[in-house]
N, C-alpha and C positions, 0 to 999 in steps of 0.2 A: 504494500500500500504506500501511497504518497499523500502527504498532508500539506496543504497550502493555507496561508493566512490571508488577511484582507487589510488594505490600507484605507482608512475612512476619509477619503478626500471628498466625499459626498455630503458636505455640510459639517464635517468635523465629527468629533467623538464625544461621548459623555456617559453618565451613569444612568441615563434613560434611553429608550429607543429613539434614534434620530429619524424623524419622519421624512417622507418625500420619495422621489423617484418616479420613473415612467411618466414624465410630463407634469408631475406634481411638485410644487416648490417644497424644499426641505425646511424642517423646523429648526429651532435654535439648539445648539449643542454647547456644552460647557468647555470643550477643548477644541479650539480651532485647528484646522488642518495645516499646521505650520511645519516647516522642514525639521526643526528640532524635535517636535513631538512625533511626527511620522518616522523620523530617524530612530527614535526610541523603540517604536513598534517594530520596525524592520530589523534592528539589531537583536531585539529580544526574540523575534520569530526565528531568526537565524540560529541563535544560540540554543533554542529549545528543540530544534530539529525539523522545522518546517522547510519544505523545498523552495517555495516561492510565495509571493504575496500578490494577490489580485488587486489591481488598481482600476476602478470603474471609469466609465465614460458617460458623457451627457451634459446637458446644460446645467445640471445641479452639481457638477463636479469640477474640481480643478483639473486642468488638462493632464491626462495620464502620461503622455510622452515626456512632457517637461518635468512633471513631478518626479517620476522614476529616474530620469537622468540626473536630477539633483540629489536623489537619495542613494544612487548606486555607490558613490565613493564612501558613504557612511557604513557600508557593510562589505563583507568579503565574499561570501558564498551564495547568499540568498538570490534567487532568481526573481524577476518581475514579470508577472502575468499582466501585460498591458492590454487593456480593452481599447478597441478603436472601431470606427465605423467606416467601412469601405464606401467609396462614393463621395466622401468629403475631401479626398485628396486623390491624386492620380496614382494608379497602381505602380508606375515606375518610381515615383517619389516615395511611396510607402515601402516598396521593396528596398530602396536605398536607405531610408531611415532605419528600417529593421536591421539591415546589414551593418550599418554604422554602430547602432546600439549593441548588437551582438558581438561585434569585433572589439569594440572599445571596452566592453565589460567582460570580455573573455568568456562569452557563452552564457550570459545570464538573462536572456530574453525569451519569454514565451508570449504568444499573441492570443488574445481573446477577441474573436471576430464577432461584433455586435451588428447584425444586419438590419433588423426591423426598426427598432426604436418606435417612436410614435410619429405619425404623419405631420401633426402640427408642430412638433419639435424639429423634425427634419426640414420642414419648410423654412423655419427660422434660420437654418444653416444654408438655405438656397437649394435644397434638394426637394423636388416636386414629384418624384416618382411615387406610385402607390406601393403598398406592401409587397405584392407579388413582383412588381418591377424591381424593387430593391433586392429581392432574393435572386432574380435573374442577373442583375448587375453584379451582385456579390460573387456568383459563380464565375462570371467572366473575369472579375477582378482577381480572384484567387488563382485562376488558371494562368493569368499573365504573371502574377507575382511568383508562383512556384517555378515557372519556366525561367524567369530572370534569375532566380536563386541558383539555378543549375549552371549559369554562365551562358545560356542560349541568347542569341540575338532574336528578339521577338518583334514580328510584325503581325498585328492582330486587328481585325475589323469585325466587331460584334454588334449586337443590337444596341448596346448601351455604351461600350467603351471602344476606343481605337488608339493604337500606338503604332509608330513606324520606326523600325530598326532600333528598338530599345535594347539597351544592354547595360549591365552593371560592371563597373571597373573593379569594385571590391565585393567579393561574395561573402555571405555570412558563413561562419564556421564555428559551430555546426548550424545547420538550417534550423530556425526557430520552430518549435512545435506549435501547431494551430489548434486552439480550443474553440469550440463552437456550440451554441445552444439554440434551441428553438423547437416548438411543439407543433407547428403547422406543417401540412404536407410539403409546401415549398421549402421549408427549413430542413426537413428530413432529407430531401434530395441533395441539397447543397452539402449538408453534413456528411452524408454517405460518400460523396465524391471527393471532398476536399479536407475534411477535419482529421486531425490525429486523435483528439480527445473530444468526445461528445459530452457536454455538460447538461445536467438537468437539475431542477430545484427539488427541495426536500419534501416530496410527497411520500405517503406511506410506501413501504417496500414493495407491495404488490403492484402499485401503480408505476413505480420506478422500473420494476421488472418488465412490465408491458412496453414501456418506452425503450428500454435497452433492446428488447427483442425486435421491436419495430425498426430501429436504426440498424441493428445487426443484419437483419434480412435485406434491407436496402443496400447496405455496404457489400454484402456477399454477392449481390447481383452485379456489382461493379468490380468484383474481384479484390475487395479491400477488407482489412480488419482494423477496427478502431479500439481505442481504450475508452472507458466510460468513467465519468466523474460526477460528483454530487456537490451542489452549492447549498449550504445550510448553515444556520447559526448554532451555537452551543451554549448551554448553561450547565457546567460541570462543577460539582462540589464533592467534598469528602463523603457526604451522606445524601441520600435522596431527599430527605426533609429540607436540608439546606438549599438544594438546587431548586426545589419547587417553591420555597419561600422567596428565592430570588426572582423566579418567574412571576410570582404574585406581586412582588415589589415593583417590577417593571410594568405590570398591568395597571397597578394603582397610579402610576405616573402618566398613563394615557387617558386623556380626557375624552368624554363623549363627543365634545365639539370637534376635537381633532379627528376622531374616528369618522364622523360624518363628513367632514371636509375632505379628508384624504380618500375615503371610499368613493365619494362622488367623482373625484378626479380619476381614480384608478378604473372606475367602471367605463370610462371613455377609451381605455387602452385597447389597441388592436392585437395585443399579444395574447396568443392562446395560453401560454404558460402563466401569464398574469391572471387571466380569467380562472385558471385552475387554482391559483393561490387564493383568490377572492372566495372561491367556492369552499375552501377549507375552513375559513374563519367566519363566513357568512355575515361579516360586519358586526359581530356580537362578541361580548366578553365571556359568553357562556359556551361550554362544551369545546374548549380549545385543545384538549388532549385528543388528537384525531387518530392516534395509534399509540400504544404503550411507549411513553417517554418521547413522543413527538408532539410538539406544542406549536399551535398556529398563531400565537399572540402577536408576534413581530409584524405579520402581514396586515394587522389592523391599520397601521399607519405608515408602513414602509412598502414601497413598490419593489418589485423583484423578489428575491429570496425572502419568504415570509414565515418560515418555520424554523424551529430550534430543537435540537436534541437535548433533552433535559433529564438530569438524574445524577446519581453517584458516578464516580469515574468508571466503575465496573459496569453500571447500567448503560452508560454512554458507549463504552466499548462493545457491549452486547449488541446494541442497535447498529453500530457500525459494522459488526460482523454480519448482521442480517442484510445490510445493503451489499456487503462484499459477496454474499451468497447469491445475489441476483445479478452480479456482474460489475459492481462498482469497485474500481481500483484506486481512484483519486478523490480526495475530499477537499473542497475549498471552503474554509470555515471562517467564522467571525464571532464576535461577542460584544457585549456592552459592559464596561468599556473594553476597547480592543487590547490595550496594553495588559491590564490585569487578566483579561480573558485568555490571552495567549499563554500566560503562566498557569492558569487553572487547567487548561487542556494539556499543555506541554508537559507539566510536572505531574499531572494527575492521570490523564488517559493514555498518553503515549507510552509510559512505562508499562501499563497494563497490557497494551497491544504488543509491546516488545517481549514481555514475558510469555505471551501466548504464541510467539513466533510469527506474528503477523506484520511486524514493522521493524525496520532497521534504521537507526539514526544515520542520516546522510552526512553529518558533520565529521570532519577528520578527527581521529582519536586524540590528536594533540590538543584539540580545543575542548575536550571533555575530561572530566575527572572520573576515574573508575571507582573512587572511594568517596562517599558522601562527606561533606565538609565536617559535620559533627564527628564522624568516625575518625577523620584525620586528626582532629584535636584530641580525641580520646587516646589515639595511638601514640601521640607525642607526649 
């Protein structure tokens, strides 16, 4: 398994759920998305054993490319899963930007391709294609980018994109992995043909299993094999009672007025995945445990990933194993606040998974102590 963390550039971080996303303005957060604070999160995630950190994209976020470029020198090993929207820049320029980032960080770039967005938000950026058109263009975009990364000179004339004798002088080494999510038929086709990792949000394991099988069958028709990942929040504590008390505290901090405002905005979303998230919470504070240890409270006021795995470290590890059993190998996680949440999961759940033989710390041994600090003191 691989575990990734999240950089809260979407309105900042705090001790409450930060609202917004999918065309809805974000709420106030107690910790602005500054370079020093995001750097703390990045360094902590790296030290705890996370592979990468997802940085979101959209009008409610700081720019993912610029933010991660500023954070890269503050860490050594952590990769950056940079979300970006094809169509807002040329495929040749995007391929060049990715190659530069990859080469100057010595291979620490992963790409999260966000195709759909919301039409009203896309129009604000000058993009007037409808949702299906955006997915068509995304397929053309990724075809060009992948060919450029191989060193090929590309001349291409598609329905949406056109380049003439495009070629990169510097190739990425290695080629960045492409992460891709989407629940519509158009998204499935693009994912099956171009993605390395298909991401889905934290629905109950049975629903995730159906989605994995759907993409797997589409990919097999194209002669491809993909890896599958889950984007979900976490609330992990030493005991189940402590974890659910924290979920209750977060829920108490969500006002009925904010729920109404955000839900009305999210109902305008064109995203099939977002509609699935809304169906899980039904806009109500009642009945939010939709599967044992899976809580839909975050999605009351946050667009995108709206569920959290809640429980003791062992219970969280158990549900992760359930997702692994249906084909999930990578987990993109977050918490409120993200700095403390990284430690709760990294020091609580990851050792449980390591003991079960399901996870290996990717950090070099020289950066980790084999003996707990307290034991070192006792021995001395």
